[in-house]
N, C-alpha and C positions, 0 to 999 in steps of 0.2 A: 086753364081749362075756365068755361065761361058755361057748362053747366052748374046743374045745383049738387051734382056730388063730390065728394071729394075722390079722386081716384086709388092713391097710395099716400104714404106719408113721404117718400121722395120726390112725387111729384107736389106734393103740394109744401114742400119746402122750397122745392124751386122755384115756383110761384111768387112764394112771399119774399124771397128773395130777391126776383126779377120785378117785380114791382116795385117792393119798399128802395132795389137802385135807381130803378127807370123818375121814381116820383121822388128822391133829392137829386138825380139829377138836374129835373127840371126846375126846381128849386132852385139849387145853385146857378144854372144858367138864368133863370128869373132874377135873380142876384145881381148875377155880372153886368143884365143888361142895365140894371137902377144904377151900378156903378160910372156908364156913359153919362145919366145927368146927374152926377156927384153925391150919390146914395153911398157912403162909406162903405165898404164890406165888411160881412159880416167877420166876426174877431171869436176864430173857434179856438185861437188862444184860449182864450176867457173861459170859456166852456168846460176845455178841457181840465183849467187847473181846477174849476170849481168839482170835475170829477175825480182828478186825481187827490185834492183831500179830503174826500167824501173818509175812503179808511182810515182817514187819522179822526175821524170822529166830528169834522167841520161839516157844515151843509149849511149855513147861512153865513154871506160876507157882506161888509161894511166899507165900503163894495170891495167886490171883486179885483177892481183893478188893483190894490192895495195890500192883496194879500201878495204873499212872495209865490215866485213862479216855482213851476216846478218843473225841474226834465223833459220834456217830452208832450210839453203838456199842448201844444198845438196838433202832434200828432193822435192825441188822446181824444183832444176834442173833433179833429174831423171822424176818427173814427166811432168815437160815440155820436155824431150826427148821422152816420148810414146805419148804425144797429139800429138808432132809434127811430129808422127811417124805413126799415125791414121789419122792426117792432109793430108799427105802425098799421106796414101792410099787413102784416098777416092779420092782428085784429081784424083790420079792414073783410079781410076776403073771410073771417069767420064769419061776420056779422054778415055781411052780404050774401052768403050762402045759407050759415047754419039758422040766423033768425030773421032777415028777408024771406029766404026762402027765393032768391034772383041771385042772377049773375052780378057781375060788376057794373054800374052803370055810370054816364058820369052825373048826371046830380047825386045817387049816393057817395060818390067819390069825393064830390065836391062838400059835400054838405057833411060825410066824416072827416075832412081837412079840416073847414075850418071852426068846426065843435073841436076839434084838437087845440084850437084859440086858447080854451081853458087851463091847460097846462102851460103853457109859459107864460102867460099872464099871471095866474095863482102860483105859480110852483116855483118855477126857473126863472124870473126876472126877479120877485122878492129876495131870494134866498142868493141873487147876484148882487142884492141892494138897489138894484132899480126902482122896487116897490108894484105894488099892484101893477097892471096894466101899467107896465115901465112910467109911472107918477114920475121919478127919479131922475128921469134920462135929460139932456138939454131942450131936447122939444118930444114931448112925450107922442103927439097929435102924429108925427111923420113916422115915430118907432114904430106907432100902431099899424098904421098904415102899411108899413114896409111889411110887419107879421101878417097883416090879411091878406096881403098881396101876394106872400110870401106861400101861407097856409091853402092859397087857392091854385100857384102854380102846382104845390105838391098833388093837389085834388087832380089836378088833370094826367098829371104823370102818373099819380096811381089810378088813373083810369084807363093810361096807355095800356103802361107795366102789364096791368091785371089780366088787360083784352090780348093782348103781345106774349101772353104765355099759353094762347092756346092753338098757337102751332107749334106748339111741342111735340 
């Protein structure tokens, strides 16, 4: 729905789910295309390992690759990846409609997605033992560029996913 009002909780949930999945798929497509140029694929198993250790009280790893693996960590990582995409879409739709008093726009979706970089740079990457701004990775600048471009792809997908629900 492109209008300013949220019609029903059910439609709102469907909008957020669709927008989040489309945005996350756009990110995954972009990361897949980068593999053609030799960029290694995202390792969602390591993200799954990070998430799987949280109930055990372990939130920070030095580095995550040295932490013992957990059964099903790849599935956990992929599930977390898409759940976060849906959560981000929910937040974006709420901000765009309730705070900005507008429907989704490409500019607001891109700005929102780029702003989200604070989470991997200041939370996830340090918790995985990769340092702030991926400073402890083998090629920090390359990692940062991949993060920025992946979030930009998420922004495009977020906009497309958001407007696609207007046909529901």
